[in-house]
One Martini backbone bead per residue (centre of mass of N, CA, C, O) as a GRO file, in nm:
protein
  369
    1MET     BB    1   0.096   0.036   0.022
    2ALA     BB    2   0.077   0.354  -0.006
    3SER     BB    3   0.185   0.627   0.111
    4ARG     BB    4   0.090   0.937   0.194
    5ALA     BB    5   0.322   1.081   0.047
    6THR     BB    6   0.280   0.938  -0.227
    7ILE     BB    7  -0.011   1.029  -0.277
    8ASN     BB    8   0.049   1.332  -0.276
    9GLU     BB    9   0.257   1.334  -0.510
   10ARG     BB   10   0.066   1.222  -0.722
   11ALA     BB   11  -0.145   1.445  -0.704
   12LEU     BB   12   0.046   1.679  -0.774
   13ALA     BB   13   0.135   1.576  -1.051
   14GLU     BB   14  -0.153   1.578  -1.171
   15VAL     BB   15  -0.211   1.877  -1.132
   16ARG     BB   16   0.016   1.974  -1.311
   17ARG     BB   17  -0.084   1.837  -1.567
   18LEU     BB   18  -0.362   1.969  -1.581
   19SER     BB   19  -0.266   2.276  -1.572
   20HIS     BB   20  -0.087   2.205  -1.859
   21GLY     BB   21  -0.339   2.080  -2.066
   22GLY     BB   22  -0.555   2.303  -2.195
   23ARG     BB   23  -0.781   2.375  -2.019
   24ASP     BB   24  -1.048   2.502  -1.905
   25GLY     BB   25  -1.141   2.634  -1.618
   26PRO     BB   26  -1.377   2.448  -1.519
   27ASP     BB   27  -1.244   2.178  -1.597
   28LEU     BB   28  -0.996   2.210  -1.423
   29LEU     BB   29  -1.129   2.232  -1.145
   30ALA     BB   30  -1.279   1.961  -1.150
   31ALA     BB   31  -1.021   1.788  -1.187
   32VAL     BB   32  -0.867   1.883  -0.938
   33VAL     BB   33  -1.070   1.803  -0.723
   34ALA     BB   34  -1.074   1.502  -0.793
   35ARG     BB   35  -0.767   1.458  -0.740
   36LEU     BB   36  -0.756   1.556  -0.447
   37GLY     BB   37  -0.959   1.332  -0.343
   38THR     BB   38  -0.729   1.103  -0.327
   39ALA     BB   39  -0.586   1.271  -0.068
   40ILE     BB   40  -0.858   1.448   0.013
   41PRO     BB   41  -1.108   1.394   0.188
   42PHE     BB   42  -1.457   1.466   0.095
   43ASP     BB   43  -1.820   1.590   0.090
   44PHE     BB   44  -1.763   1.887  -0.022
   45TRP     BB   45  -1.788   2.120  -0.309
   46CYS     BB   46  -1.639   2.426  -0.447
   47ALA     BB   47  -1.605   2.635  -0.750
   48SER     BB   48  -1.415   2.910  -0.918
   49THR     BB   49  -1.400   3.151  -1.142
   50THR     BB   50  -1.221   3.467  -1.196
   51ASP     BB   51  -1.186   3.805  -1.196
   52PRO     BB   52  -0.882   3.951  -1.141
   53ALA     BB   53  -0.977   4.252  -1.106
   54SER     BB   54  -1.240   4.186  -0.896
   55GLY     BB   55  -1.297   3.869  -0.794
   56LEU     BB   56  -1.533   3.773  -0.947
   57MET     BB   57  -1.742   3.552  -1.055
   58THR     BB   58  -1.783   3.353  -1.371
   59ARG     BB   59  -1.767   3.053  -1.263
   60ALA     BB   60  -1.963   2.768  -1.131
   61MET     BB   61  -1.927   2.490  -0.892
   62ALA     BB   62  -2.088   2.191  -0.734
   63SER     BB   63  -2.238   2.017  -0.530
   64PRO     BB   64  -2.559   1.910  -0.515
   65ALA     BB   65  -2.638   2.057  -0.246
   66ALA     BB   66  -2.608   2.355  -0.380
   67ALA     BB   67  -2.884   2.336  -0.557
   68ASP     BB   68  -3.038   2.442  -0.345
   69PRO     BB   69  -3.209   2.729  -0.339
   70GLU     BB   70  -3.150   2.819  -0.047
   71ALA     BB   71  -2.844   2.770  -0.053
   72ALA     BB   72  -2.787   2.959  -0.293
   73ARG     BB   73  -2.887   3.219  -0.158
   74THR     BB   74  -2.697   3.210   0.083
   75PHE     BB   75  -2.433   3.209  -0.069
   76GLU     BB   76  -2.466   3.480  -0.219
   77ARG     BB   77  -2.483   3.656   0.030
   78LEU     BB   78  -2.211   3.565   0.165
   79TYR     BB   79  -2.024   3.639  -0.061
   80PHE     BB   80  -2.058   3.957  -0.023
   81GLU     BB   81  -2.007   3.969   0.294
   82HIS     BB   82  -1.726   3.768   0.282
   83TYR     BB   83  -1.582   3.585   0.066
   84HIS     BB   84  -1.466   3.785  -0.137
   85ASP     BB   85  -1.271   3.928   0.067
   86GLU     BB   86  -1.124   3.676   0.173
   87ALA     BB   87  -1.000   3.579  -0.095
   88ARG     BB   88  -0.843   3.841  -0.159
   89ALA     BB   89  -0.675   3.837   0.101
   90MET     BB   90  -0.526   3.577   0.045
   91ALA     BB   91  -0.389   3.671  -0.213
   92ALA     BB   92  -0.245   3.926  -0.095
   93ALA     BB   93  -0.093   3.739   0.139
   94GLY     BB   94  -0.003   3.456   0.026
   95ARG     BB   95  -0.269   3.249   0.095
   96PRO     BB   96  -0.368   2.956  -0.070
   97ALA     BB   97  -0.427   2.813   0.225
   98MET     BB   98  -0.729   2.771   0.433
   99LEU     BB   99  -0.907   2.762   0.708
  100LEU     BB  100  -1.199   2.862   0.835
  101ALA     BB  101  -1.102   2.884   1.125
  102GLU     BB  102  -0.881   3.093   1.064
  103ILE     BB  103  -1.062   3.309   0.938
  104ALA     BB  104  -1.254   3.306   1.215
  105GLY     BB  105  -1.030   3.292   1.468
  106GLY     BB  106  -1.029   2.942   1.542
  107ASP     BB  107  -1.353   2.892   1.463
  108HIS     BB  108  -1.583   2.782   1.238
  109ARG     BB  109  -1.844   2.854   1.415
  110GLY     BB  110  -1.785   3.178   1.373
  111SER     BB  111  -1.892   3.150   1.088
  112PRO     BB  112  -2.138   3.242   0.878
  113ARG     BB  113  -2.096   3.016   0.670
  114TRP     BB  114  -2.148   2.789   0.874
  115ARG     BB  115  -2.416   2.872   1.016
  116GLU     BB  116  -2.583   2.919   0.721
  117LEU     BB  117  -2.457   2.664   0.542
  118LEU     BB  118  -2.280   2.422   0.639
  119GLY     BB  119  -2.428   2.331   0.891
  120PRO     BB  120  -2.714   2.269   0.759
  121LEU     BB  121  -2.550   2.048   0.568
  122GLY     BB  122  -2.355   1.883   0.778
  123LEU     BB  123  -2.091   2.054   0.817
  124GLY     BB  124  -1.773   2.158   0.875
  125ASP     BB  125  -1.493   2.224   0.795
  126GLU     BB  126  -1.280   2.427   0.571
  127LEU     BB  127  -1.093   2.412   0.262
  128ARG     BB  128  -0.914   2.679   0.114
  129GLY     BB  129  -0.855   2.793  -0.224
  130ALA     BB  130  -0.627   3.038  -0.373
  131PHE     BB  131  -0.578   3.142  -0.718
  132ALA     BB  132  -0.279   3.316  -0.769
  133ALA     BB  133  -0.163   3.555  -1.032
  134GLY     BB  134  -0.027   3.846  -1.133
  135GLY     BB  135  -0.216   4.003  -0.905
  136GLY     BB  136  -0.450   3.778  -0.933
  137LEU     BB  137  -0.768   3.624  -0.907
  138TRP     BB  138  -0.866   3.307  -1.076
  139GLY     BB  139  -0.956   3.123  -0.818
  140THR     BB  140  -1.156   2.871  -0.639
  141ALA     BB  141  -1.162   2.631  -0.352
  142ASP     BB  142  -1.384   2.403  -0.163
  143LEU     BB  143  -1.347   2.188   0.124
  144ALA     BB  144  -1.567   1.948   0.292
  145ARG     BB  145  -1.680   1.800   0.594
  146ASP     BB  146  -1.837   1.630   0.797
  147ALA     BB  147  -1.967   1.640   1.081
  148GLY     BB  148  -1.720   1.472   1.289
  149ALA     BB  149  -1.495   1.463   1.124
  150ARG     BB  150  -1.195   1.479   1.053
  151PRO     BB  151  -0.965   1.700   1.033
  152PHE     BB  152  -0.768   1.887   0.870
  153GLY     BB  153  -0.442   1.859   0.784
  154THR     BB  154  -0.127   1.976   0.726
  155THR     BB  155  -0.076   1.805   0.466
  156GLU     BB  156  -0.335   1.898   0.319
  157ILE     BB  157  -0.279   2.197   0.317
  158ALA     BB  158  -0.004   2.173   0.172
  159LEU     BB  159  -0.113   2.057  -0.092
  160VAL     BB  160  -0.280   2.303  -0.175
  161ARG     BB  161  -0.045   2.503  -0.165
  162ARG     BB  162   0.125   2.357  -0.389
  163ALA     BB  163  -0.104   2.357  -0.614
  164ALA     BB  164  -0.194   2.654  -0.662
  165PRO     BB  165   0.013   2.770  -0.875
  166HIS     BB  166  -0.073   2.571  -1.101
  167VAL     BB  167  -0.371   2.645  -1.116
  168ALA     BB  168  -0.332   2.944  -1.172
  169ALA     BB  169  -0.177   2.904  -1.438
  170GLY     BB  170  -0.409   2.751  -1.581
  171LEU     BB  171  -0.625   2.974  -1.559
  172ARG     BB  172  -0.466   3.193  -1.705
  173ALA     BB  173  -0.423   3.039  -1.969
  174ALA     BB  174  -0.725   3.008  -2.032
  175ALA     BB  175  -0.779   3.318  -2.056
  176LEU     BB  176  -0.543   3.357  -2.288
  177ARG     BB  177  -0.653   3.187  -2.489
  178THR     BB  178  -0.656   3.200  -2.875
  179GLU     BB  179  -0.811   2.941  -3.024
  180ALA     BB  180  -1.070   3.055  -3.069
  181ALA     BB  181  -1.345   3.046  -3.299
  182ARG     BB  182  -1.503   3.307  -3.506
  183PRO     BB  183  -1.690   3.426  -3.773
  184GLU     BB  184  -1.804   3.648  -3.576
  185PRO     BB  185  -1.790   3.919  -3.357
  186GLY     BB  186  -2.060   4.030  -3.309
  187PRO     BB  187  -2.198   4.231  -3.103
  188SER     BB  188  -2.118   4.591  -3.040
  189ALA     BB  189  -2.346   4.678  -2.883
  190PRO     BB  190  -2.482   4.772  -2.611
  191GLY     BB  191  -2.648   4.642  -2.329
  192VAL     BB  192  -2.959   4.620  -2.127
  193LEU     BB  193  -3.039   4.575  -1.779
  194VAL     BB  194  -3.324   4.527  -1.556
  195LEU     BB  195  -3.356   4.508  -1.201
  196ASP     BB  196  -3.490   4.405  -0.929
  197ARG     BB  197  -3.469   4.352  -0.588
  198ASP     BB  198  -3.469   4.020  -0.661
  199GLY     BB  199  -3.305   3.986  -0.953
  200ARG     BB  200  -3.497   4.038  -1.177
  201VAL     BB  201  -3.562   4.056  -1.513
  202ILE     BB  202  -3.764   4.328  -1.655
  203ARG     BB  203  -3.543   4.437  -1.866
  204SER     BB  204  -3.436   4.426  -2.220
  205THR     BB  205  -3.207   4.393  -2.473
  206GLY     BB  206  -3.099   4.237  -2.750
  207ALA     BB  207  -2.793   4.275  -2.705
  208ALA     BB  208  -2.783   4.153  -2.422
  209GLU     BB  209  -2.881   3.867  -2.500
  210GLN     BB  210  -2.655   3.799  -2.699
  211LEU     BB  211  -2.421   3.826  -2.495
  212LEU     BB  212  -2.526   3.627  -2.279
  213ALA     BB  213  -2.528   3.376  -2.476
  214ASP     BB  214  -2.207   3.367  -2.465
  215LEU     BB  215  -2.196   3.264  -2.166
  216GLU     BB  216  -2.492   3.125  -2.173
  217PRO     BB  217  -2.759   2.957  -2.195
  218LEU     BB  218  -3.095   3.071  -2.248
  219ALA     BB  219  -3.335   2.975  -2.073
  220PRO     BB  220  -3.630   2.936  -1.985
  221GLY     BB  221  -3.661   3.181  -1.736
  222TRP     BB  222  -3.392   3.356  -1.700
  223ARG     BB  223  -3.508   3.614  -1.553
  224GLU     BB  224  -3.529   3.468  -1.266
  225ALA     BB  225  -3.216   3.358  -1.339
  226ALA     BB  226  -2.953   3.498  -1.390
  227PRO     BB  227  -2.660   3.509  -1.478
  228LEU     BB  228  -2.389   3.510  -1.287
  229ALA     BB  229  -2.260   3.779  -1.379
  230VAL     BB  230  -2.509   3.950  -1.312
  231ARG     BB  231  -2.525   3.878  -1.008
  232MET     BB  232  -2.250   3.987  -0.932
  233VAL     BB  233  -2.298   4.284  -1.001
  234ALA     BB  234  -2.557   4.330  -0.835
  235GLY     BB  235  -2.448   4.240  -0.558
  236ARG     BB  236  -2.205   4.436  -0.542
  237LEU     BB  237  -2.366   4.694  -0.566
  238ARG     BB  238  -2.527   4.666  -0.305
  239ARG     BB  239  -2.279   4.658  -0.127
  240VAL     BB  240  -2.132   4.938  -0.204
  241LEU     BB  241  -2.428   5.099  -0.151
  242GLY     BB  242  -2.456   5.033   0.126
  243PRO     BB  243  -2.458   5.109   0.468
  244ASP     BB  244  -2.175   4.922   0.506
  245ALA     BB  245  -1.996   5.075   0.342
  246ASP     BB  246  -1.661   5.149   0.278
  247GLY     BB  247  -1.403   5.146   0.063
  248ASP     BB  248  -1.617   5.086  -0.184
  249ALA     BB  249  -1.715   5.350  -0.222
  250GLY     BB  250  -1.775   5.434  -0.563
  251GLN     BB  251  -1.708   5.129  -0.666
  252LEU     BB  252  -1.817   5.014  -0.931
  253PRO     BB  253  -1.893   4.733  -1.078
  254ARG     BB  254  -1.663   4.517  -1.273
  255LEU     BB  255  -1.688   4.264  -1.534
  256ARG     BB  256  -1.481   4.007  -1.676
  257VAL     BB  257  -1.575   3.777  -1.948
  258ARG     BB  258  -1.549   3.483  -2.120
  259GLY     BB  259  -1.677   3.359  -2.384
  260ARG     BB  260  -1.748   3.086  -2.580
  261SER     BB  261  -1.606   3.233  -2.837
  262GLY     BB  262  -1.355   3.421  -2.688
  263ARG     BB  263  -1.486   3.671  -2.602
  264TRP     BB  264  -1.490   3.972  -2.433
  265ILE     BB  265  -1.694   4.076  -2.150
  266THR     BB  266  -1.870   4.354  -2.011
  267LEU     BB  267  -1.984   4.437  -1.676
  268HIS     BB  268  -2.196   4.705  -1.544
  269GLY     BB  269  -2.318   4.898  -1.262
  270SER     BB  270  -2.631   5.061  -1.153
  271LEU     BB  271  -2.847   5.312  -1.016
  272THR     BB  272  -3.147   5.429  -0.995
  273GLU     BB  273  -3.367   5.662  -0.932
  274PRO     BB  274  -3.601   5.709  -0.727
  275ALA     BB  275  -3.955   5.697  -0.711
  276PRO     BB  276  -4.266   5.733  -0.584
  277ASP     BB  277  -4.360   5.455  -0.763
  278ARG     BB  278  -4.046   5.354  -0.728
  279PRO     BB  279  -3.772   5.193  -0.691
  280ALA     BB  280  -3.471   5.123  -0.723
  281GLU     BB  281  -3.267   5.012  -0.997
  282VAL     BB  282  -3.087   4.775  -1.167
  283VAL     BB  283  -2.814   4.841  -1.391
  284VAL     BB  284  -2.690   4.645  -1.670
  285VAL     BB  285  -2.407   4.657  -1.867
  286VAL     BB  286  -2.349   4.505  -2.191
  287GLU     BB  287  -2.017   4.455  -2.344
  288PRO     BB  288  -1.765   4.477  -2.529
  289ALA     BB  289  -1.449   4.476  -2.482
  290ARG     BB  290  -1.194   4.688  -2.438
  291PRO     BB  291  -0.865   4.707  -2.455
  292GLU     BB  292  -0.817   4.877  -2.184
  293GLU     BB  293  -0.985   4.669  -2.000
  294LEU     BB  294  -0.735   4.442  -2.051
  295ALA     BB  295  -0.470   4.532  -1.893
  296TRP     BB  296  -0.455   4.274  -1.691
  297LEU     BB  297  -0.410   4.034  -1.886
  298GLY     BB  298  -0.156   4.034  -2.063
  299PRO     BB  299   0.045   4.157  -1.856
  300GLY     BB  300   0.004   3.920  -1.649
  301ALA     BB  301   0.169   3.710  -1.841
  302TYR     BB  302   0.460   3.901  -1.859
  303GLY     BB  303   0.556   4.063  -1.598
  304LEU     BB  304   0.462   4.343  -1.557
  305THR     BB  305   0.484   4.634  -1.434
  306PRO     BB  306   0.293   4.885  -1.328
  307ARG     BB  307   0.425   5.093  -1.523
  308GLU     BB  308   0.411   4.918  -1.779
  309ARG     BB  309   0.103   4.900  -1.778
  310GLU     BB  310   0.039   5.194  -1.807
  311ILE     BB  311   0.183   5.236  -2.077
  312ALA     BB  312   0.035   5.020  -2.240
  313ALA     BB  313  -0.248   5.147  -2.205
  314LEU     BB  314  -0.177   5.418  -2.344
  315VAL     BB  315  -0.102   5.299  -2.614
  316ALA     BB  316  -0.385   5.171  -2.668
  317ARG     BB  317  -0.505   5.481  -2.679
  318GLY     BB  318  -0.275   5.650  -2.860
  319ALA     BB  319  -0.037   5.752  -2.711
  320SER     BB  320   0.226   5.936  -2.693
  321THR     BB  321   0.523   5.992  -2.558
  322ASP     BB  322   0.462   6.277  -2.459
  323ARG     BB  323   0.188   6.211  -2.330
  324ILE     BB  324   0.288   6.002  -2.128
  325ALA     BB  325   0.490   6.182  -1.980
  326ALA     BB  326   0.277   6.392  -1.885
  327THR     BB  327   0.082   6.197  -1.735
  328LEU     BB  328   0.332   6.059  -1.547
  329HIS     BB  329   0.573   6.250  -1.485
  330ILE     BB  330   0.793   6.184  -1.712
  331SER     BB  331   1.026   6.104  -1.923
  332THR     BB  332   1.081   6.010  -2.244
  333TRP     BB  333   1.312   5.820  -2.180
  334THR     BB  334   1.154   5.648  -1.974
  335VAL     BB  335   0.941   5.551  -2.166
  336GLN     BB  336   1.132   5.408  -2.366
  337ASN     BB  337   1.250   5.213  -2.160
  338HIS     BB  338   0.988   5.071  -2.085
  339LEU     BB  339   0.914   4.978  -2.372
  340SER     BB  340   1.160   4.802  -2.414
  341ASN     BB  341   1.088   4.605  -2.187
  342VAL     BB  342   0.818   4.517  -2.303
  343PHE     BB  343   0.916   4.404  -2.569
  344ASP     BB  344   1.093   4.184  -2.445
  345LYS     BB  345   0.867   4.033  -2.281
  346VAL     BB  346   0.664   3.994  -2.535
  347GLY     BB  347   0.815   3.973  -2.825
  348VAL     BB  348   0.862   4.261  -2.964
  349ARG     BB  349   0.922   4.580  -3.178
  350ASN     BB  350   0.635   4.726  -3.146
  351ARG     BB  351   0.340   4.876  -3.080
  352PRO     BB  352   0.131   4.720  -3.248
  353ALA     BB  353   0.225   4.439  -3.151
  354MET     BB  354   0.174   4.489  -2.853
  355VAL     BB  355  -0.129   4.548  -2.862
  356ARG     BB  356  -0.214   4.287  -2.987
  357LYS     BB  357  -0.089   4.085  -2.774
  358LEU     BB  358  -0.218   4.216  -2.509
  359PHE     BB  359  -0.527   4.270  -2.631
  360LEU     BB  360  -0.664   4.182  -2.910
  361ASP     BB  361  -0.634   3.870  -2.895
  362HIS     BB  362  -0.852   3.867  -2.641
  363LEU     BB  363  -1.105   3.967  -2.799
  364TYR     BB  364  -1.047   3.859  -3.123
  365PRO     BB  365  -0.891   3.586  -3.203
  366SER     BB  366  -0.982   3.516  -3.507
  367LEU     BB  367  -0.870   3.784  -3.651
  368PHE     BB  368  -0.548   3.656  -3.608
  369GLY     BB  369  -0.517   3.340  -3.680
   0.00000   0.00000   0.00000
């Protein structure tokens, strides 16, 4: 019989193989969770890909127990109240694996997530993985055991910690992959959705529906349960504009997600002014992403510094060397030096090639063969 250390090493080797095997994000996460399960027994799991710029979920999957409508509603509420910020804090602190007990200050029973979601499902502590790379959070995964089962051990936590960089690299590569083909670039006009206080879509434009259909098939009755990306923007909007908003005040949510066609789509939200005869409504604008909106994406893959990212984004907007120097309050020589470094990292020789490789390839991949 193989030793525990051998089982862990085999699981890690398989996670590395999966992470560099060209899978898309959701398929990769599901495969990784299944493989980790051979070394880390668990009774419940959930995982998601995320927009590295905002940290919001773009695709989600979970054990069948999470499909219960009440559990799903509870999860979504707790996501905006706690989970979203906790996962981003893990990424920022370089903590790719943590127990819920540690996040809750020493006892998982002190976590609202356990009291309101995991506990009622008959679960105990949870082992969370946060997959971060290039300054962004690309995905998360959570494993939980039944209440009363043995707790997760240090070697199991260490296995998730060691696996996390490989999974993050795989998720980032999936987001950057440009092999998807599409015969038409699709609708270019922005679309608009209006949601009521319960999150139901009460009005929509045709352009919005076409773009949403690129994210996931719109089944009959989809207005009662909008696609995940729409719910993420609406939920975050209520959070940042709510009475308990803190540092997020004024930062309206914006989410970038790659469609099934390979094109990137942006969603951003706002609130209408209330009227005497109706409350404020959530408005979500859905539109094809613009090159400068993906400044986090290509540069994140090439290890550009924050200053190099700024300059690359300004170049994408058509700014000249003089204009960049004036905007950033640096010399033109410094601009040219940074650009030279960017060219070397990206593997190009001029600005047009840099813009294409950093930004445009990820917007309409098929247009560049």
